[in-house]
C-alpha positions, -999 to 999 in steps of 0.1 A, spaced: 100 62 -61 78 38 -79 44 52 -89 15 28 -82 -18 30 -100 -54 19 -91 -80 6 -115 -110 29 -105 -135 3 -118 -122 -28 -101 -101 -12 -74 -72 -35 -83 -42 -20 -65 -13 -18 -68 -8 -18 -105 22 -5 -123 29 9 -157 38 -25 -171 4 -38 -160 -14 -10 -176 4 -14 -209 -9 -50 -211 -46 -40 -210 -64 -29 -241 -62 8 -249 -98 16 -241 -94 2 -205 -62 22 -198 -84 52 -189 -96 33 -158 -62 36 -142 -51 66 -122 -19 73 -102 -20 70 -64 -3 98 -46 24 88 -22 19 94 15 48 92 40 41 65 66 32 79 101 55 76 131 51 43 149 70 22 175 88 -4 156 95 -24 188 58 -30 195 38 -20 164 33 -32 129 27 -7 100 9 -18 69 -6 -2 37 -43 1 35 -63 4 2 -60 39 -13 -87 65 -6 -103 88 -32 -106 124 -20 -121 148 -46 -109 127 -75 -73 122 -63 -63 88 -49 -40 87 -19 -21 60 -1 -32 52 35 -13 35 63 -25 15 92 -8 8 125 -16 -20 150 0 -35 180 22 -66 172 9 -99 185 29 -119 211 37 -144 183 51 -116 161 72 -102 189 85 -136 198 94 -143 161 112 -110 158 131 -116 190 141 -151 178 156 -135 146 175 -109 166 189 -133 191 203 -159 167 
């Protein structure tokens, strides 16, 4: 599993180890790993899951997930792909 990082000053996310290696050494301390969070259960037939910005809880950054109902347009597009 790929580890993602967040810049705690600018909140740039996701950043990866290659991104961090490109910044000057003094700024590398601004990056911290974001802990993986399994996505919650959702109804893939009617809902869309998406990643939210990470949240800082007591100094540890965690992934967050959002779920919303799919729009009629999204459902129609999905159905058009399935019924080709």
